[in-house]
All heavy atoms as a GROMACS GRO file, in nm:
protein
  651
    1MET      N    1  10.592  11.056   9.414
    1MET     CA    2  10.549  11.011   9.284
    1MET      C    3  10.659  10.923   9.225
    1MET      O    4  10.774  10.958   9.228
    1MET     CB    5  10.523  11.133   9.195
    1MET     CG    6  10.485  11.093   9.054
    1MET     SD    7  10.474  11.230   8.938
    1MET     CE    8  10.328  11.310   8.995
    2THR      N    9  10.621  10.812   9.171
    2THR     CA   10  10.717  10.724   9.106
    2THR      C   11  10.684  10.714   8.958
    2THR      O   12  10.570  10.734   8.918
    2THR     CB   13  10.715  10.582   9.168
    2THR    OG1   14  10.585  10.529   9.152
    2THR    CG2   15  10.753  10.586   9.314
    3PHE      N   16  10.785  10.684   8.880
    3PHE     CA   17  10.767  10.668   8.737
    3PHE      C   18  10.780  10.521   8.702
    3PHE      O   19  10.857  10.448   8.763
    3PHE     CB   20  10.870  10.752   8.660
    3PHE     CG   21  10.846  10.899   8.675
    3PHE    CD1   22  10.910  10.972   8.773
    3PHE    CD2   23  10.756  10.963   8.592
    3PHE    CE1   24  10.886  11.107   8.786
    3PHE    CE2   25  10.731  11.099   8.606
    3PHE     CZ   26  10.796  11.170   8.704
    4ALA      N   27  10.704  10.479   8.602
    4ALA     CA   28  10.693  10.337   8.570
    4ALA      C   29  10.817  10.277   8.506
    4ALA      O   30  10.836  10.158   8.514
    4ALA     CB   31  10.573  10.314   8.479
    5GLY      N   32  10.901  10.354   8.443
    5GLY     CA   33  11.017  10.295   8.380
    5GLY      C   34  11.088  10.393   8.291
    5GLY      O   35  11.043  10.505   8.271
    6PRO      N   36  11.200  10.353   8.233
    6PRO     CA   37  11.277  10.443   8.147
    6PRO      C   38  11.206  10.469   8.015
    6PRO      O   39  11.125  10.389   7.971
    6PRO     CB   40  11.408  10.367   8.126
    6PRO     CG   41  11.371  10.225   8.144
    6PRO     CD   42  11.261  10.223   8.247
    7LEU      N   43  11.235  10.582   7.955
    7LEU     CA   44  11.179  10.615   7.825
    7LEU      C   45  11.215  10.506   7.726
    7LEU      O   46  11.327  10.459   7.721
    7LEU     CB   47  11.234  10.749   7.778
    7LEU     CG   48  11.186  10.799   7.642
    7LEU    CD1   49  11.035  10.822   7.647
    7LEU    CD2   50  11.255  10.927   7.605
    8GLY      N   51  11.119  10.465   7.647
    8GLY     CA   52  11.143  10.362   7.549
    8GLY      C   53  11.090  10.227   7.592
    8GLY      O   54  11.070  10.140   7.511
    9GLN      N   55  11.064  10.210   7.721
    9GLN     CA   56  11.007  10.084   7.768
    9GLN      C   57  10.858  10.089   7.743
    9GLN      O   58  10.791  10.184   7.780
    9GLN     CB   59  11.033  10.066   7.917
    9GLN     CG   60  10.973   9.939   7.973
    9GLN     CD   61  10.995   9.930   8.124
    9GLN    OE1   62  11.038  10.024   8.187
    9GLN    NE2   63  10.966   9.815   8.178
   10HIS      N   64  10.805   9.989   7.677
   10HIS     CA   65  10.664   9.988   7.644
   10HIS      C   66  10.586   9.914   7.751
   10HIS      O   67  10.623   9.805   7.791
   10HIS     CB   68  10.640   9.921   7.508
   10HIS     CG   69  10.698  10.001   7.395
   10HIS    ND1   70  10.628  10.103   7.336
   10HIS    CD2   71  10.818   9.997   7.334
   10HIS    CE1   72  10.703  10.156   7.241
   10HIS    NE2   73  10.818  10.094   7.239
   11THR      N   74  10.479   9.976   7.796
   11THR     CA   75  10.390   9.915   7.892
   11THR      C   76  10.253   9.906   7.828
   11THR      O   77  10.196  10.009   7.793
   11THR     CB   78  10.382  10.000   8.021
   11THR    OG1   79  10.514  10.018   8.070
   11THR    CG2   80  10.296   9.933   8.124
   12PRO      N   81  10.200   9.784   7.808
   12PRO     CA   82  10.070   9.772   7.744
   12PRO      C   83   9.961   9.841   7.826
   12PRO      O   84   9.962   9.835   7.948
   12PRO     CB   85  10.044   9.622   7.738
   12PRO     CG   86  10.174   9.557   7.769
   12PRO     CD   87  10.257   9.657   7.842
   13SER      N   88   9.872   9.910   7.757
   13SER     CA   89   9.758   9.974   7.821
   13SER      C   90   9.632   9.907   7.770
   13SER      O   91   9.621   9.881   7.650
   13SER     CB   92   9.755  10.122   7.788
   13SER     OG   93   9.872  10.184   7.834
   14PRO      N   94   9.536   9.882   7.856
   14PRO     CA   95   9.412   9.819   7.810
   14PRO      C   96   9.344   9.905   7.705
   14PRO      O   97   9.333  10.026   7.721
   14PRO     CB   98   9.327   9.811   7.937
   14PRO     CG   99   9.419   9.835   8.050
   14PRO     CD  100   9.537   9.910   7.997
   15GLY      N  101   9.302   9.842   7.598
   15GLY     CA  102   9.231   9.912   7.493
   15GLY      C  103   9.320   9.986   7.394
   15GLY      O  104   9.269  10.050   7.303
   16LEU      N  105   9.450   9.983   7.411
   16LEU     CA  106   9.539  10.053   7.319
   16LEU      C  107   9.620   9.951   7.241
   16LEU      O  108   9.687   9.867   7.299
   16LEU     CB  109   9.634  10.146   7.395
   16LEU     CG  110   9.568  10.260   7.471
   16LEU    CD1  111   9.671  10.336   7.552
   16LEU    CD2  112   9.500  10.354   7.374
   17SER      N  113   9.612   9.962   7.110
   17SER     CA  114   9.684   9.866   7.027
   17SER      C  115   9.830   9.901   7.009
   17SER      O  116   9.912   9.815   6.982
   17SER     CB  117   9.615   9.854   6.891
   17SER     OG  118   9.618   9.980   6.826
   18ASN      N  119   9.866  10.028   7.023
   18ASN     CA  120  10.002  10.072   7.000
   18ASN      C  121  10.049  10.155   7.120
   18ASN      O  122  10.046  10.277   7.115
   18ASN     CB  123  10.009  10.155   6.871
   18ASN     CG  124  10.151  10.178   6.827
   18ASN    OD1  125  10.244  10.124   6.883
   18ASN    ND2  126  10.167  10.261   6.725
   19PRO      N  127  10.092  10.088   7.228
   19PRO     CA  128  10.127  10.164   7.348
   19PRO      C  129  10.250  10.252   7.326
   19PRO      O  130  10.340  10.217   7.252
   19PRO     CB  131  10.156  10.056   7.452
   19PRO     CG  132  10.193   9.936   7.372
   19PRO     CD  133  10.115   9.946   7.243
   20ALA      N  134  10.251  10.367   7.390
   20ALA     CA  135  10.362  10.460   7.381
   20ALA      C  136  10.453  10.441   7.502
   20ALA      O  137  10.410  10.389   7.604
   20ALA     CB  138  10.309  10.603   7.377
   21PRO      N  139  10.579  10.481   7.491
   21PRO     CA  140  10.668  10.472   7.606
   21PRO      C  141  10.614  10.555   7.722
   21PRO      O  142  10.546  10.654   7.702
   21PRO     CB  143  10.800  10.531   7.555
   21PRO     CG  144  10.790  10.530   7.408
   21PRO     CD  145  10.644  10.536   7.374
   22ILE      N  146  10.648  10.513   7.844
   22ILE     CA  147  10.608  10.586   7.964
   22ILE      C  148  10.700  10.706   7.983
   22ILE      O  149  10.820  10.698   7.959
   22ILE     CB  150  10.616  10.494   8.088
   22ILE    CG1  151  10.522  10.375   8.072
   22ILE    CG2  152  10.585  10.569   8.216
   22ILE    CD1  153  10.375  10.409   8.065
   23LEU      N  154  10.646  10.817   8.029
   23LEU     CA  155  10.723  10.939   8.053
   23LEU      C  156  10.814  10.918   8.173
   23LEU      O  157  10.769  10.890   8.282
   23LEU     CB  158  10.628  11.056   8.078
   23LEU     CG  159  10.691  11.193   8.094
   23LEU    CD1  160  10.758  11.234   7.964
   23LEU    CD2  161  10.587  11.295   8.132
   24SER      N  162  10.943  10.928   8.151
   24SER     CA  163  11.042  10.910   8.258
   24SER      C  164  11.088  11.046   8.309
   24SER      O  165  11.061  11.148   8.246
   24SER     CB  166  11.162  10.833   8.204
   24SER     OG  167  11.233  10.913   8.113
   25PRO      N  168  11.158  11.049   8.421
   25PRO     CA  169  11.210  11.178   8.468
   25PRO      C  170  11.302  11.246   8.365
   25PRO      O  171  11.300  11.368   8.353
   25PRO     CB  172  11.288  11.140   8.594
   25PRO     CG  173  11.225  11.014   8.641
   25PRO     CD  174  11.183  10.942   8.514
   26GLN      N  175  11.380  11.167   8.289
   26GLN     CA  176  11.467  11.225   8.187
   26GLN      C  177  11.384  11.292   8.078
   26GLN      O  178  11.415  11.401   8.032
   26GLN     CB  179  11.558  11.119   8.124
   26GLN     CG  180  11.655  11.055   8.218
   26GLN     CD  181  11.596  10.938   8.296
   26GLN    OE1  182  11.484  10.896   8.272
   26GLN    NE2  183  11.670  10.889   8.394
   27ALA      N  184  11.278  11.225   8.036
   27ALA     CA  185  11.193  11.280   7.931
   27ALA      C  186  11.114  11.399   7.984
   27ALA      O  187  11.087  11.494   7.911
   27ALA     CB  188  11.098  11.174   7.878
   28ALA      N  189  11.078  11.396   8.111
   28ALA     CA  190  11.003  11.507   8.169
   28ALA      C  191  11.085  11.634   8.170
   28ALA      O  192  11.030  11.744   8.165
   28ALA     CB  193  10.957  11.471   8.310
   29SER      N  194  11.217  11.621   8.175
   29SER     CA  195  11.302  11.740   8.175
   29SER      C  196  11.307  11.803   8.036
   29SER      O  197  11.343  11.919   8.022
   29SER     CB  198  11.443  11.706   8.224
   29SER     OG  199  11.509  11.623   8.131
   30GLN      N  200  11.274  11.725   7.931
   30GLN     CA  201  11.265  11.780   7.797
   30GLN      C  202  11.132  11.854   7.786
   30GLN      O  203  11.041  11.831   7.864
   30GLN     CB  204  11.268  11.669   7.692
   30GLN     CG  205  11.395  11.588   7.692
   30GLN     CD  206  11.386  11.472   7.594
   30GLN    OE1  207  11.286  11.454   7.527
   30GLN    NE2  208  11.491  11.394   7.589
   31HIS      N  209  11.120  11.939   7.687
   31HIS     CA  210  10.994  12.011   7.668
   31HIS      C  211  10.895  11.917   7.602
   31HIS      O  212  10.920  11.863   7.494
   31HIS     CB  213  11.016  12.134   7.581
   31HIS     CG  214  11.100  12.237   7.650
   31HIS    ND1  215  11.049  12.325   7.741
   31HIS    CD2  216  11.232  12.264   7.642
   31HIS    CE1  217  11.145  12.403   7.785
   31HIS    NE2  218  11.258  12.368   7.727
   32THR      N  219  10.783  11.896   7.667
   32THR     CA  220  10.677  11.813   7.611
   32THR      C  221  10.551  11.897   7.595
   32THR      O  222  10.530  11.996   7.666
   32THR     CB  223  10.647  11.690   7.699
   32THR    OG1  224  10.612  11.733   7.830
   32THR    CG2  225  10.767  11.597   7.704
   33LEU      N  226  10.470  11.857   7.500
   33LEU     CA  227  10.348  11.930   7.467
   33LEU      C  228  10.228  11.837   7.480
   33LEU      O  229  10.237  11.717   7.454
   33LEU     CB  230  10.354  11.983   7.323
   33LEU     CG  231  10.471  12.076   7.291
   33LEU    CD1  232  10.479  12.100   7.140
   33LEU    CD2  233  10.456  12.207   7.366
   34THR      N  234  10.114  11.893   7.517
   34THR     CA  235   9.990  11.817   7.524
   34THR      C  236   9.929  11.806   7.384
   34THR      O  237   9.965  11.884   7.294
   34THR     CB  238   9.890  11.888   7.616
   34THR    OG1  239   9.852  12.012   7.556
   34THR    CG2  240   9.946  11.910   7.756
   35PRO      N  241   9.835  11.714   7.366
   35PRO     CA  242   9.768  11.706   7.236
   35PRO      C  243   9.700  11.837   7.198
   35PRO      O  244   9.701  11.876   7.081
   35PRO     CB  245   9.666  11.593   7.255
   35PRO     CG  246   9.727  11.507   7.360
   35PRO     CD  247   9.798  11.601   7.453
   36GLY      N  248   9.645  11.908   7.293
   36GLY     CA  249   9.581  12.036   7.265
   36GLY      C  250   9.680  12.141   7.216
   36GLY      O  251   9.649  12.220   7.125
   37GLN      N  252   9.798  12.143   7.275
   37GLN     CA  253   9.901  12.238   7.232
   37GLN      C  254   9.948  12.207   7.091
   37GLN      O  255   9.967  12.298   7.009
   37GLN     CB  256  10.019  12.237   7.329
   37GLN     CG  257   9.985  12.293   7.466
   37GLN     CD  258  10.094  12.268   7.568
   37GLN    OE1  259  10.153  12.160   7.573
   37GLN    NE2  260  10.121  12.368   7.650
   38VAL      N  261   9.967  12.078   7.063
   38VAL     CA  262  10.010  12.038   6.928
   38VAL      C  263   9.901  12.071   6.827
   38VAL      O  264   9.928  12.124   6.719
   38VAL     CB  265  10.045  11.888   6.924
   38VAL    CG1  266  10.078  11.843   6.782
   38VAL    CG2  267  10.161  11.857   7.018
   39ALA      N  268   9.776  12.044   6.864
   39ALA     CA  269   9.663  12.072   6.775
   39ALA      C  270   9.657  12.220   6.740
   39ALA      O  271   9.631  12.257   6.624
   39ALA     CB  272   9.533  12.026   6.839
   40ALA      N  273   9.682  12.305   6.838
   40ALA     CA  274   9.680  12.449   6.813
   40ALA      C  275   9.790  12.490   6.714
   40ALA      O  276   9.769  12.578   6.631
   40ALA     CB  277   9.695  12.525   6.944
   41MET      N  278   9.905  12.425   6.723
   41MET     CA  279  10.016  12.458   6.632
   41MET      C  280   9.983  12.423   6.487
   41MET      O  281  10.027  12.491   6.394
   41MET     CB  282  10.143  12.383   6.674
   41MET     CG  283  10.198  12.430   6.807
   41MET     SD  284  10.334  12.327   6.865
   41MET     CE  285  10.465  12.382   6.756
   42PHE      N  286   9.905  12.314   6.468
   42PHE     CA  287   9.871  12.268   6.333
   42PHE      C  288   9.731  12.313   6.288
   42PHE      O  289   9.690  12.283   6.178
   42PHE     CB  290   9.878  12.115   6.326
   42PHE     CG  291  10.019  12.062   6.326
   42PHE    CD1  292  10.082  12.029   6.445
   42PHE    CD2  293  10.088  12.044   6.208
   42PHE    CE1  294  10.212  11.980   6.446
   42PHE    CE2  295  10.218  11.994   6.206
   42PHE     CZ  296  10.280  11.963   6.326
   43ASN      N  297   9.658  12.379   6.379
   43ASN     CA  298   9.521  12.421   6.353
   43ASN      C  299   9.432  12.301   6.318
   43ASN      O  300   9.360  12.302   6.219
   43ASN     CB  301   9.517  12.527   6.243
   43ASN     CG  302   9.386  12.602   6.240
   43ASN    OD1  303   9.321  12.617   6.344
   43ASN    ND2  304   9.346  12.648   6.124
   44VAL      N  305   9.442  12.196   6.401
   44VAL     CA  306   9.361  12.076   6.385
   44VAL      C  307   9.298  12.042   6.521
   44VAL      O  308   9.331  12.102   6.623
   44VAL     CB  309   9.443  11.955   6.334
   44VAL    CG1  310   9.500  11.983   6.196
   44VAL    CG2  311   9.553  11.918   6.432
   45ASN      N  312   9.211  11.945   6.522
   45ASN     CA  313   9.147  11.897   6.644
   45ASN      C  314   9.245  11.809   6.722
   45ASN      O  315   9.322  11.734   6.660
   45ASN     CB  316   9.022  11.817   6.606
   45ASN     CG  317   8.936  11.784   6.725
   45ASN    OD1  318   8.973  11.700   6.806
   45ASN    ND2  319   8.822  11.849   6.733
   46PRO      N  320   9.243  11.811   6.855
   46PRO     CA  321   9.330  11.721   6.933
   46PRO      C  322   9.313  11.573   6.899
   46PRO      O  323   9.408  11.495   6.909
   46PRO     CB  324   9.292  11.750   7.079
   46PRO     CG  325   9.243  11.891   7.076
   46PRO     CD  326   9.173  11.905   6.944
   47LYS      N  327   9.193  11.533   6.857
   47LYS     CA  328   9.172  11.393   6.817
   47LYS      C  329   9.256  11.359   6.694
   47LYS      O  330   9.302  11.246   6.678
   47LYS     CB  331   9.024  11.366   6.787
   47LYS     CG  332   8.942  11.347   6.910
   47LYS     CD  333   8.983  11.218   6.977
   47LYS     CE  334   8.872  11.165   7.063
   47LYS     NZ  335   8.911  11.044   7.132
   48THR      N  336   9.277  11.456   6.606
   48THR     CA  337   9.362  11.436   6.488
   48THR      C  338   9.504  11.407   6.533
   48THR      O  339   9.571  11.317   6.479
   48THR     CB  340   9.357  11.558   6.396
   48THR    OG1  341   9.223  11.579   6.354
   48THR    CG2  342   9.448  11.542   6.276
   49VAL      N  343   9.551  11.480   6.633
   49VAL     CA  344   9.686  11.458   6.686
   49VAL      C  345   9.696  11.318   6.745
   49VAL      O  346   9.796  11.248   6.725
   49VAL     CB  347   9.721  11.566   6.791
   49VAL    CG1  348   9.858  11.540   6.852
   49VAL    CG2  349   9.717  11.704   6.729
   50ALA      N  350   9.593  11.273   6.814
   50ALA     CA  351   9.592  11.137   6.869
   50ALA      C  352   9.598  11.033   6.758
   50ALA      O  353   9.669  10.932   6.769
   50ALA     CB  354   9.467  11.115   6.956
   51ARG      N  355   9.528  11.058   6.648
   51ARG     CA  356   9.533  10.966   6.533
   51ARG      C  357   9.673  10.964   6.471
   51ARG      O  358   9.722  10.858   6.430
   51ARG     CB  359   9.428  11.003   6.429
   51ARG     CG  360   9.289  10.959   6.467
   51ARG     CD  361   9.190  10.972   6.351
   51ARG     NE  362   9.162  11.111   6.319
   51ARG     CZ  363   9.067  11.183   6.375
   51ARG    NH1  364   8.991  11.131   6.469
   51ARG    NH2  365   9.047  11.309   6.338
   52TRP      N  366   9.738  11.081   6.464
   52TRP     CA  367   9.874  11.086   6.413
   52TRP      C  368   9.966  11.000   6.500
   52TRP      O  369  10.052  10.930   6.449
   52TRP     CB  370   9.926  11.229   6.411
   52TRP     CG  371   9.863  11.319   6.309
   52TRP    CD1  372   9.783  11.283   6.204
   52TRP    CD2  373   9.874  11.461   6.303
   52TRP    NE1  374   9.744  11.394   6.134
   52TRP    CE2  375   9.799  11.504   6.192
   52TRP    CE3  376   9.940  11.555   6.380
   52TRP    CZ2  377   9.788  11.638   6.157
   52TRP    CZ3  378   9.929  11.689   6.345
   52TRP    CH2  379   9.854  11.730   6.234
   53ALA      N  380   9.948  11.006   6.630
   53ALA     CA  381  10.029  10.926   6.721
   53ALA      C  382  10.001  10.778   6.703
   53ALA      O  383  10.092  10.696   6.700
   53ALA     CB  384  10.004  10.969   6.866
   54SER      N  385   9.874  10.742   6.690
   54SER     CA  386   9.836  10.601   6.671
   54SER      C  387   9.889  10.544   6.541
   54SER      O  388   9.924  10.427   6.534
   54SER     CB  389   9.684  10.586   6.675
   54SER     OG  390   9.635  10.620   6.802
   55SER      N  391   9.896  10.629   6.437
   55SER     CA  392   9.943  10.582   6.306
   55SER      C  393  10.095  10.585   6.294
   55SER      O  394  10.149  10.536   6.196
   55SER     CB  395   9.881  10.666   6.195
   55SER     OG  396   9.937  10.796   6.195
   56GLY      N  397  10.163  10.647   6.392
   56GLY     CA  398  10.308  10.652   6.388
   56GLY      C  399  10.363  10.777   6.320
   56GLY      O  400  10.484  10.792   6.309
   57LEU      N  401  10.276  10.866   6.274
   57LEU     CA  402  10.322  10.988   6.210
   57LEU      C  403  10.396  11.078   6.308
   57LEU      O  404  10.491  11.147   6.274
   57LEU     CB  405  10.204  11.063   6.149
   57LEU     CG  406  10.234  11.192   6.074
   57LEU    CD1  407  10.320  11.164   5.951
   57LEU    CD2  408  10.106  11.263   6.034
   58LEU      N  409  10.352  11.077   6.433
   58LEU     CA  410  10.412  11.159   6.538
   58LEU      C  411  10.433  11.071   6.661
   58LEU      O  412  10.341  11.007   6.709
   58LEU     CB  413  10.318  11.276   6.572
   58LEU     CG  414  10.365  11.375   6.677
   58LEU    CD1  415  10.495  11.443   6.633
   58LEU    CD2  416  10.258  11.480   6.701
   59GLY      N  417  10.557  11.067   6.707
   59GLY     CA  418  10.588  10.986   6.824
   59GLY      C  419  10.527  11.045   6.950
   59GLY      O  420  10.521  11.167   6.967
   60ALA      N  421  10.478  10.959   7.037
   60ALA     CA  422  10.418  11.003   7.162
   60ALA      C  423  10.477  10.925   7.278
   60ALA      O  424  10.522  10.812   7.262
   60ALA     CB  425  10.267  10.982   7.158
   61ILE      N  426  10.476  10.988   7.393
   61ILE     CA  427  10.512  10.919   7.516
   61ILE      C  428  10.391  10.930   7.608
   61ILE      O  429  10.303  11.014   7.587
   61ILE     CB  430  10.638  10.980   7.581
   61ILE    CG1  431  10.627  11.131   7.595
   61ILE    CG2  432  10.763  10.943   7.503
   61ILE    CD1  433  10.747  11.197   7.660
   62ARG      N  434  10.382  10.842   7.704
   62ARG     CA  435  10.268  10.841   7.795
   62ARG      C  436  10.312  10.882   7.935
   62ARG      O  437  10.418  10.844   7.982
   62ARG     CB  438  10.207  10.701   7.804
   62ARG     CG  439  10.146  10.653   7.676
   62ARG     CD  440  10.001  10.684   7.673
   62ARG     NE  441   9.943  10.631   7.550
   62ARG     CZ  442   9.817  10.648   7.520
   62ARG    NH1  443   9.736  10.711   7.601
   62ARG    NH2  444   9.769  10.601   7.408
   63THR      N  445  10.227  10.960   7.999
   63THR     CA  446  10.251  10.994   8.139
   63THR      C  447  10.210  10.872   8.223
   63THR      O  448  10.142  10.782   8.172
   63THR     CB  449  10.165  11.115   8.182
   63THR    OG1  450  10.027  11.078   8.176
   63THR    CG2  451  10.192  11.235   8.094
   64PRO      N  452  10.250  10.866   8.349
   64PRO     CA  453  10.205  10.754   8.433
   64PRO      C  454  10.052  10.743   8.439
   64PRO      O  455   9.998  10.635   8.460
   64PRO     CB  456  10.264  10.787   8.570
   64PRO     CG  457  10.386  10.866   8.538
   64PRO     CD  458  10.348  10.950   8.418
   65GLY      N  459   9.982  10.853   8.418
   65GLY     CA  460   9.836  10.851   8.417
   65GLY      C  461   9.776  10.809   8.284
   65GLY      O  462   9.655  10.802   8.269
   66GLY      N  463   9.862  10.782   8.183
   66GLY     CA  464   9.814  10.734   8.054
   66GLY      C  465   9.789  10.841   7.950
   66GLY      O  466   9.741  10.812   7.841
   67HIS      N  467   9.820  10.966   7.981
   67HIS     CA  468   9.798  11.075   7.886
   67HIS      C  469   9.916  11.086   7.789
   67HIS      O  470  10.030  11.061   7.826
   67HIS     CB  471   9.780  11.207   7.959
   67HIS     CG  472   9.663  11.207   8.051
   67HIS    ND1  473   9.534  11.228   8.008
   67HIS    CD2  474   9.655  11.186   8.184
   67HIS    CE1  475   9.452  11.220   8.110
   67HIS    NE2  476   9.523  11.194   8.219
   68ARG      N  477   9.886  11.123   7.665
   68ARG     CA  478   9.991  11.140   7.565
   68ARG      C  479  10.062  11.273   7.585
   68ARG      O  480   9.999  11.375   7.613
   68ARG     CB  481   9.933  11.138   7.424
   68ARG     CG  482   9.895  11.002   7.374
   68ARG     CD  483   9.855  11.014   7.227
   68ARG     NE  484   9.824  10.884   7.172
   68ARG     CZ  485   9.701  10.836   7.157
   68ARG    NH1  486   9.598  10.909   7.192
   68ARG    NH2  487   9.682  10.717   7.107
   69ARG      N  488  10.192  11.271   7.561
   69ARG     CA  489  10.273  11.392   7.554
   69ARG      C  490  10.363  11.378   7.432
   69ARG      O  491  10.402  11.267   7.395
   69ARG     CB  492  10.358  11.414   7.680
   69ARG     CG  493  10.278  11.440   7.806
   69ARG     CD  494  10.202  11.573   7.798
   69ARG     NE  495  10.125  11.598   7.918
   69ARG     CZ  496   9.996  11.571   7.932
   69ARG    NH1  497   9.929  11.513   7.833
   69ARG    NH2  498   9.934  11.599   8.043
   70PHE      N  499  10.396  11.491   7.373
   70PHE     CA  500  10.476  11.492   7.251
   70PHE      C  501  10.599  11.575   7.273
   70PHE      O  502  10.592  11.686   7.328
   70PHE     CB  503  10.392  11.548   7.135
   70PHE     CG  504  10.265  11.471   7.113
   70PHE    CD1  505  10.147  11.509   7.174
   70PHE    CD2  506  10.265  11.358   7.033
   70PHE    CE1  507  10.030  11.437   7.156
   70PHE    CE2  508  10.149  11.285   7.014
   70PHE     CZ  509  10.031  11.325   7.075
   71ARG      N  510  10.715  11.523   7.231
   71ARG     CA  511  10.840  11.598   7.243
   71ARG      C  512  10.835  11.717   7.149
   71ARG      O  513  10.800  11.703   7.031
   71ARG     CB  514  10.959  11.509   7.210
   71ARG     CG  515  10.984  11.404   7.316
   71ARG     CD  516  11.103  11.315   7.286
   71ARG     NE  517  11.211  11.390   7.224
   71ARG     CZ  518  11.299  11.337   7.140
   71ARG    NH1  519  11.295  11.211   7.108
   71ARG    NH2  520  11.394  11.411   7.086
   72GLU      N  521  10.870  11.833   7.201
   72GLU     CA  522  10.864  11.956   7.122
   72GLU      C  523  10.947  11.946   6.995
   72GLU      O  524  10.904  11.989   6.888
   72GLU     CB  525  10.910  12.074   7.208
   72GLU     CG  526  10.894  12.207   7.140
   72GLU     CD  527  10.931  12.324   7.229
   72GLU    OE1  528  11.007  12.304   7.326
   72GLU    OE2  529  10.883  12.434   7.200
   73GLU      N  530  11.065  11.884   7.004
   73GLU     CA  531  11.149  11.876   6.885
   73GLU      C  532  11.085  11.788   6.777
   73GLU      O  533  11.098  11.817   6.658
   73GLU     CB  534  11.291  11.830   6.919
   73GLU     CG  535  11.312  11.682   6.936
   73GLU     CD  536  11.457  11.646   6.967
   73GLU    OE1  537  11.518  11.711   7.051
   73GLU    OE2  538  11.507  11.552   6.904
   74ASP      N  539  11.011  11.682   6.817
   74ASP     CA  540  10.942  11.598   6.718
   74ASP      C  541  10.829  11.677   6.651
   74ASP      O  542  10.806  11.664   6.530
   74ASP     CB  543  10.883  11.474   6.785
   74ASP     CG  544  10.990  11.378   6.834
   74ASP    OD1  545  11.107  11.388   6.789
   74ASP    OD2  546  10.957  11.292   6.919
   75VAL      N  547  10.759  11.756   6.729
   75VAL     CA  548  10.648  11.835   6.676
   75VAL      C  549  10.700  11.940   6.578
   75VAL      O  550  10.644  11.958   6.469
   75VAL     CB  551  10.568  11.901   6.790
   75VAL    CG1  552  10.463  11.996   6.735
   75VAL    CG2  553  10.504  11.794   6.878
   76VAL      N  554  10.808  12.008   6.614
   76VAL     CA  555  10.865  12.110   6.526
   76VAL      C  556  10.914  12.045   6.396
   76VAL      O  557  10.895  12.100   6.287
   76VAL     CB  558  10.978  12.186   6.598
   76VAL    CG1  559  11.056  12.274   6.501
   76VAL    CG2  560  10.921  12.269   6.712
   77GLU      N  561  10.974  11.927   6.407
   77GLU     CA  562  11.021  11.856   6.287
   77GLU      C  563  10.903  11.825   6.194
   77GLU      O  564  10.910  11.847   6.073
   77GLU     CB  565  11.093  11.728   6.327
   77GLU     CG  566  11.142  11.647   6.208
   77GLU     CD  567  11.204  11.515   6.251
   77GLU    OE1  568  11.272  11.510   6.355
   77GLU    OE2  569  11.184  11.416   6.178
   78LEU      N  570  10.794  11.775   6.251
   78LEU     CA  571  10.676  11.746   6.170
   78LEU      C  572  10.616  11.874   6.112
   78LEU      O  573  10.577  11.877   5.995
   78LEU     CB  574  10.570  11.672   6.253
   78LEU     CG  575  10.441  11.636   6.180
   78LEU    CD1  576  10.469  11.541   6.063
   78LEU    CD2  577  10.341  11.575   6.276
   79LEU      N  578  10.614  11.978   6.190
   79LEU     CA  579  10.562  12.106   6.142
   79LEU      C  580  10.644  12.156   6.022
   79LEU      O  581  10.588  12.201   5.923
   79LEU     CB  582  10.565  12.209   6.254
   79LEU     CG  583  10.497  12.343   6.231
   79LEU    CD1  584  10.350  12.325   6.201
   79LEU    CD2  585  10.516  12.433   6.350
   80ASN      N  586  10.775  12.142   6.030
   80ASN     CA  587  10.862  12.184   5.920
   80ASN      C  588  10.842  12.097   5.796
   80ASN      O  589  10.853  12.146   5.684
   80ASN     CB  590  11.009  12.183   5.962
   80ASN     CG  591  11.041  12.295   6.059
   80ASN    OD1  592  10.972  12.396   6.062
   80ASN    ND2  593  11.142  12.274   6.141
   81ARG      N  594  10.814  11.968   5.815
   81ARG     CA  595  10.789  11.880   5.701
   81ARG      C  596  10.657  11.911   5.634
   81ARG      O  597  10.642  11.896   5.514
   81ARG     CB  598  10.787  11.732   5.746
   81ARG     CG  599  10.925  11.673   5.765
   81ARG     CD  600  10.915  11.525   5.785
   81ARG     NE  601  10.867  11.500   5.922
   81ARG     CZ  602  10.816  11.387   5.965
   81ARG    NH1  603  10.803  11.285   5.883
   81ARG    NH2  604  10.776  11.373   6.089
   82ARG      N  605  10.557  11.952   5.713
   82ARG     CA  606  10.422  11.973   5.660
   82ARG      C  607  10.401  12.115   5.610
   82ARG      O  608  10.304  12.141   5.540
   82ARG     CB  609  10.318  11.939   5.768
   82ARG     CG  610  10.322  11.792   5.804
   82ARG     CD  611  10.219  11.757   5.906
   82ARG     NE  612  10.082  11.765   5.859
   82ARG     CZ  613  10.016  11.670   5.795
   82ARG    NH1  614  10.079  11.557   5.766
   82ARG    NH2  615   9.892  11.685   5.760
   83THR      N  616  10.487  12.208   5.646
   83THR     CA  617  10.473  12.346   5.604
   83THR      C  618  10.557  12.368   5.479
   83THR      O  619  10.678  12.352   5.482
   83THR     CB  620  10.519  12.443   5.716
   83THR    OG1  621  10.447  12.413   5.834
   83THR    CG2  622  10.496  12.586   5.676
   84PRO      N  623  10.494  12.404   5.367
   84PRO     CA  624  10.571  12.427   5.245
   84PRO      C  625  10.664  12.547   5.261
   84PRO      O  626  10.626  12.648   5.320
   84PRO     CB  627  10.466  12.453   5.138
   84PRO     CG  628  10.339  12.480   5.210
   84PRO     CD  629  10.352  12.426   5.350
   85ALA      N  630  10.784  12.532   5.209
   85ALA     CA  631  10.883  12.642   5.214
   85ALA      C  632  10.839  12.749   5.115
   85ALA      O  633  10.800  12.720   5.002
   85ALA     CB  634  11.020  12.590   5.179
   86THR      N  635  10.843  12.872   5.162
   86THR     CA  636  10.808  12.983   5.073
   86THR      C  637  10.934  13.050   5.026
   86THR      O  638  11.018  13.089   5.105
   86THR     CB  639  10.717  13.084   5.145
   86THR    OG1  640  10.784  13.129   5.262
   86THR    CG2  641  10.585  13.022   5.182
   87GLY      N  642  10.949  13.059   4.898
   87GLY     CA  643  11.070  13.121   4.841
   87GLY      C  644  11.032  13.244   4.762
   87GLY      O  645  10.923  13.256   4.708
   88SER      N  646  11.122  13.338   4.755
   88SER     CA  647  11.094  13.462   4.680
   88SER      C  648  11.154  13.454   4.541
   88SER      O  649  11.253  13.396   4.516
   88SER     CB  650  11.154  13.582   4.751
   88SER     OG  651  11.102  13.591   4.879
   0.00000   0.00000   0.00000
């Protein structure tokens, strides 16, 4: 299996207006989440997560097969921003 390029290199995909970086071996070693996993964390539909990625709210990387993956640390950061702090 070969990877298309280093993380951060943009490869245009047909039909996509905002291509995400291709998943590199370095990025694969980081914890990545699928749209379904992210959706479960936020209790939303996976299509909502895809819209967040398209709008730039959540950064996404693409696998060589064109599927979105999300860095766990980015998802946790967004979760912390969207979850109101509860104080006593």
